[in-house]
PyMOL CGO cylinders between C-alpha atoms (Angstrom):
from pymol import cmd
from pymol.cgo import CYLINDER

trace = [
    CYLINDER, 38.99, -34.70, 26.72, 36.59, -35.93, 23.51, 0.3, 1, 1, 1, 1, 1, 1,
    CYLINDER, 36.59, -35.93, 23.51, 33.43, -36.23, 25.69, 0.3, 1, 1, 1, 1, 1, 1,
    CYLINDER, 33.43, -36.23, 25.69, 34.47, -31.96, 26.90, 0.3, 1, 1, 1, 1, 1, 1,
    CYLINDER, 34.47, -31.96, 26.90, 34.94, -31.45, 22.97, 0.3, 1, 1, 1, 1, 1, 1,
    CYLINDER, 34.94, -31.45, 22.97, 31.46, -32.89, 21.99, 0.3, 1, 1, 1, 1, 1, 1,
    CYLINDER, 31.46, -32.89, 21.99, 29.48, -31.58, 24.78, 0.3, 1, 1, 1, 1, 1, 1,
    CYLINDER, 29.48, -31.58, 24.78, 31.29, -27.68, 24.04, 0.3, 1, 1, 1, 1, 1, 1,
    CYLINDER, 31.29, -27.68, 24.04, 30.10, -28.53, 19.96, 0.3, 1, 1, 1, 1, 1, 1,
    CYLINDER, 30.10, -28.53, 19.96, 26.48, -29.28, 21.37, 0.3, 1, 1, 1, 1, 1, 1,
    CYLINDER, 26.48, -29.28, 21.37, 26.47, -26.18, 23.33, 0.3, 1, 1, 1, 1, 1, 1,
    CYLINDER, 26.47, -26.18, 23.33, 27.31, -24.28, 20.37, 0.3, 1, 1, 1, 1, 1, 1,
    CYLINDER, 27.31, -24.28, 20.37, 25.42, -26.15, 18.09, 0.3, 1, 1, 1, 1, 1, 1,
    CYLINDER, 25.42, -26.15, 18.09, 22.23, -25.49, 20.48, 0.3, 1, 1, 1, 1, 1, 1,
    CYLINDER, 22.23, -25.49, 20.48, 23.27, -21.70, 20.60, 0.3, 1, 1, 1, 1, 1, 1,
    CYLINDER, 23.27, -21.70, 20.60, 23.50, -21.51, 16.47, 0.3, 1, 1, 1, 1, 1, 1,
    CYLINDER, 23.50, -21.51, 16.47, 20.34, -23.35, 16.35, 0.3, 1, 1, 1, 1, 1, 1,
    CYLINDER, 20.34, -23.35, 16.35, 18.50, -21.07, 18.48, 0.3, 1, 1, 1, 1, 1, 1,
    CYLINDER, 18.50, -21.07, 18.48, 19.99, -18.04, 16.92, 0.3, 1, 1, 1, 1, 1, 1,
    CYLINDER, 19.99, -18.04, 16.92, 19.04, -19.27, 13.45, 0.3, 1, 1, 1, 1, 1, 1,
    CYLINDER, 19.04, -19.27, 13.45, 15.33, -19.57, 14.46, 0.3, 1, 1, 1, 1, 1, 1,
    CYLINDER, 15.33, -19.57, 14.46, 14.64, -17.07, 16.86, 0.3, 1, 1, 1, 1, 1, 1,
    CYLINDER, 14.64, -17.07, 16.86, 17.55, -14.41, 17.14, 0.3, 1, 1, 1, 1, 1, 1,
    CYLINDER, 17.55, -14.41, 17.14, 17.86, -11.19, 15.16, 0.3, 1, 1, 1, 1, 1, 1,
    CYLINDER, 17.86, -11.19, 15.16, 17.33, -11.76, 11.28, 0.3, 1, 1, 1, 1, 1, 1,
    CYLINDER, 17.33, -11.76, 11.28, 16.59, -15.44, 12.30, 0.3, 1, 1, 1, 1, 1, 1,
    CYLINDER, 16.59, -15.44, 12.30, 13.99, -17.63, 10.03, 0.3, 1, 1, 1, 1, 1, 1,
    CYLINDER, 13.99, -17.63, 10.03, 10.74, -16.64, 11.92, 0.3, 1, 1, 1, 1, 1, 1,
    CYLINDER, 10.74, -16.64, 11.92, 11.55, -13.03, 11.42, 0.3, 1, 1, 1, 1, 1, 1,
    CYLINDER, 11.55, -13.03, 11.42, 11.87, -13.17, 7.77, 0.3, 1, 1, 1, 1, 1, 1,
    CYLINDER, 11.87, -13.17, 7.77, 8.76, -14.85, 7.19, 0.3, 1, 1, 1, 1, 1, 1,
    CYLINDER, 8.76, -14.85, 7.19, 7.18, -12.20, 9.18, 0.3, 1, 1, 1, 1, 1, 1,
    CYLINDER, 7.18, -12.20, 9.18, 8.92, -9.81, 7.15, 0.3, 1, 1, 1, 1, 1, 1,
    CYLINDER, 8.92, -9.81, 7.15, 7.82, -11.74, 3.80, 0.3, 1, 1, 1, 1, 1, 1,
    CYLINDER, 7.82, -11.74, 3.80, 4.30, -11.70, 4.85, 0.3, 1, 1, 1, 1, 1, 1,
    CYLINDER, 4.30, -11.70, 4.85, 4.60, -7.76, 6.00, 0.3, 1, 1, 1, 1, 1, 1,
    CYLINDER, 4.60, -7.76, 6.00, 5.70, -6.96, 2.68, 0.3, 1, 1, 1, 1, 1, 1,
    CYLINDER, 5.70, -6.96, 2.68, 3.31, -9.46, 0.89, 0.3, 1, 1, 1, 1, 1, 1,
    CYLINDER, 3.31, -9.46, 0.89, 0.67, -7.52, 2.51, 0.3, 1, 1, 1, 1, 1, 1,
    CYLINDER, 0.67, -7.52, 2.51, 2.12, -3.86, 1.62, 0.3, 1, 1, 1, 1, 1, 1,
    CYLINDER, 2.12, -3.86, 1.62, 2.64, -4.81, -2.30, 0.3, 1, 1, 1, 1, 1, 1,
    CYLINDER, 2.64, -4.81, -2.30, -1.31, -5.95, -2.12, 0.3, 1, 1, 1, 1, 1, 1,
    CYLINDER, -1.31, -5.95, -2.12, -2.23, -2.22, -0.33, 0.3, 1, 1, 1, 1, 1, 1,
    CYLINDER, -2.23, -2.22, -0.33, 0.54, -0.62, -2.91, 0.3, 1, 1, 1, 1, 1, 1,
    CYLINDER, 0.54, -0.62, -2.91, -1.76, -2.46, -5.55, 0.3, 1, 1, 1, 1, 1, 1,
    CYLINDER, -1.76, -2.46, -5.55, -5.07, -1.33, -4.32, 0.3, 1, 1, 1, 1, 1, 1,
    CYLINDER, -5.07, -1.33, -4.32, -3.82, 2.37, -4.13, 0.3, 1, 1, 1, 1, 1, 1,
    CYLINDER, -3.82, 2.37, -4.13, -2.42, 2.27, -7.74, 0.3, 1, 1, 1, 1, 1, 1,
    CYLINDER, -2.42, 2.27, -7.74, -5.99, 1.14, -8.81, 0.3, 1, 1, 1, 1, 1, 1,
    CYLINDER, -5.99, 1.14, -8.81, -7.45, 3.79, -6.94, 0.3, 1, 1, 1, 1, 1, 1,
    CYLINDER, -7.45, 3.79, -6.94, -5.06, 6.55, -8.30, 0.3, 1, 1, 1, 1, 1, 1,
    CYLINDER, -5.06, 6.55, -8.30, -5.80, 5.26, -11.68, 0.3, 1, 1, 1, 1, 1, 1,
    CYLINDER, -5.80, 5.26, -11.68, -9.22, 5.75, -11.50, 0.3, 1, 1, 1, 1, 1, 1,
    CYLINDER, -9.22, 5.75, -11.50, -9.15, 9.32, -10.00, 0.3, 1, 1, 1, 1, 1, 1,
    CYLINDER, -9.15, 9.32, -10.00, -7.10, 10.19, -12.92, 0.3, 1, 1, 1, 1, 1, 1,
    CYLINDER, -7.10, 10.19, -12.92, -9.03, 9.13, -15.24, 0.3, 1, 1, 1, 1, 1, 1,
    CYLINDER, -9.03, 9.13, -15.24, -11.79, 10.95, -13.71, 0.3, 1, 1, 1, 1, 1, 1,
    CYLINDER, -11.79, 10.95, -13.71, -9.47, 14.06, -13.47, 0.3, 1, 1, 1, 1, 1, 1,
    CYLINDER, -9.47, 14.06, -13.47, -9.21, 13.74, -17.18, 0.3, 1, 1, 1, 1, 1, 1,
    CYLINDER, -9.21, 13.74, -17.18, -12.53, 13.39, -17.85, 0.3, 1, 1, 1, 1, 1, 1,
    CYLINDER, -12.53, 13.39, -17.85, -13.38, 16.49, -16.22, 0.3, 1, 1, 1, 1, 1, 1,
    CYLINDER, -13.38, 16.49, -16.22, -10.88, 18.33, -17.84, 0.3, 1, 1, 1, 1, 1, 1,
    CYLINDER, -10.88, 18.33, -17.84, -12.06, 17.21, -21.68, 0.3, 1, 1, 1, 1, 1, 1,
    CYLINDER, -12.06, 17.21, -21.68, -15.62, 17.83, -21.55, 0.3, 1, 1, 1, 1, 1, 1,
    CYLINDER, -15.62, 17.83, -21.55, -18.54, 19.54, -19.42, 0.3, 1, 1, 1, 1, 1, 1,
    CYLINDER, -18.54, 19.54, -19.42, -20.60, 15.88, -19.28, 0.3, 1, 1, 1, 1, 1, 1,
    CYLINDER, -20.60, 15.88, -19.28, -18.65, 14.72, -16.68, 0.3, 1, 1, 1, 1, 1, 1,
    CYLINDER, -18.65, 14.72, -16.68, -18.65, 17.80, -15.10, 0.3, 1, 1, 1, 1, 1, 1,
    CYLINDER, -18.65, 17.80, -15.10, -22.35, 17.85, -15.57, 0.3, 1, 1, 1, 1, 1, 1,
    CYLINDER, -22.35, 17.85, -15.57, -22.71, 14.10, -14.34, 0.3, 1, 1, 1, 1, 1, 1,
    CYLINDER, -22.71, 14.10, -14.34, -20.63, 14.86, -11.45, 0.3, 1, 1, 1, 1, 1, 1,
    CYLINDER, -20.63, 14.86, -11.45, -22.75, 17.47, -10.07, 0.3, 1, 1, 1, 1, 1, 1,
    CYLINDER, -22.75, 17.47, -10.07, -26.21, 15.50, -10.94, 0.3, 1, 1, 1, 1, 1, 1,
    CYLINDER, -26.21, 15.50, -10.94, -24.76, 12.43, -8.62, 0.3, 1, 1, 1, 1, 1, 1,
    CYLINDER, -24.76, 12.43, -8.62, -22.97, 14.28, -5.80, 0.3, 1, 1, 1, 1, 1, 1,
    CYLINDER, -22.97, 14.28, -5.80, -24.89, 17.61, -5.85, 0.3, 1, 1, 1, 1, 1, 1,
    CYLINDER, -24.89, 17.61, -5.85, -28.57, 16.55, -6.91, 0.3, 1, 1, 1, 1, 1, 1,
    CYLINDER, -28.57, 16.55, -6.91, -28.51, 19.30, -8.93, 0.3, 1, 1, 1, 1, 1, 1,
    CYLINDER, -28.51, 19.30, -8.93, -30.88, 19.64, -12.07, 0.3, 1, 1, 1, 1, 1, 1,
    CYLINDER, -30.88, 19.64, -12.07, -31.10, 21.68, -15.52, 0.3, 1, 1, 1, 1, 1, 1,
    CYLINDER, -31.10, 21.68, -15.52, -33.20, 24.69, -15.82, 0.3, 1, 1, 1, 1, 1, 1,
    CYLINDER, -33.20, 24.69, -15.82, -36.67, 23.51, -16.73, 0.3, 1, 1, 1, 1, 1, 1,
    CYLINDER, -36.67, 23.51, -16.73, -36.03, 19.80, -15.43, 0.3, 1, 1, 1, 1, 1, 1,
    CYLINDER, -36.03, 19.80, -15.43, -38.32, 18.32, -12.58, 0.3, 1, 1, 1, 1, 1, 1,
    CYLINDER, -38.32, 18.32, -12.58, -36.73, 17.09, -9.50, 0.3, 1, 1, 1, 1, 1, 1,
    CYLINDER, -36.73, 17.09, -9.50, -39.07, 13.52, -8.43, 0.3, 1, 1, 1, 1, 1, 1,
    CYLINDER, -39.07, 13.52, -8.43, -37.94, 11.70, -5.56, 0.3, 1, 1, 1, 1, 1, 1,
    CYLINDER, -37.94, 11.70, -5.56, -39.34, 8.14, -5.00, 0.3, 1, 1, 1, 1, 1, 1,
    CYLINDER, -39.34, 8.14, -5.00, -39.63, 7.19, -1.41, 0.3, 1, 1, 1, 1, 1, 1,
    CYLINDER, -39.63, 7.19, -1.41, -40.13, 3.34, -0.92, 0.3, 1, 1, 1, 1, 1, 1,
    CYLINDER, -40.13, 3.34, -0.92, -42.33, 3.32, 2.62, 0.3, 1, 1, 1, 1, 1, 1,
    CYLINDER, -42.33, 3.32, 2.62, -40.66, -0.22, 3.50, 0.3, 1, 1, 1, 1, 1, 1,
    CYLINDER, -40.66, -0.22, 3.50, -37.58, 1.71, 4.29, 0.3, 1, 1, 1, 1, 1, 1,
    CYLINDER, -37.58, 1.71, 4.29, -39.12, 4.67, 6.60, 0.3, 1, 1, 1, 1, 1, 1,
]
cmd.load_cgo(trace, "trace")
């Protein structure tokens, strides 16, 4: 009688251990979710920094013409009236 109770308890213990480690909501799943959370928080931080940089750029564009002029010169290659455009070509890179 005692042996059968011990066997049943060992089987129950083994089943519970299996569920603890490998079952739904088990230790391995929790560790994987924690890693996903850390990755998502890092991604959120990068996105927040990009958003702040874009907001600062928008504020600069709204405040004055210097930022607009700089943007036009760098992104669109525009020059002012009366300026001469010079393009220096590095022959080694051709």
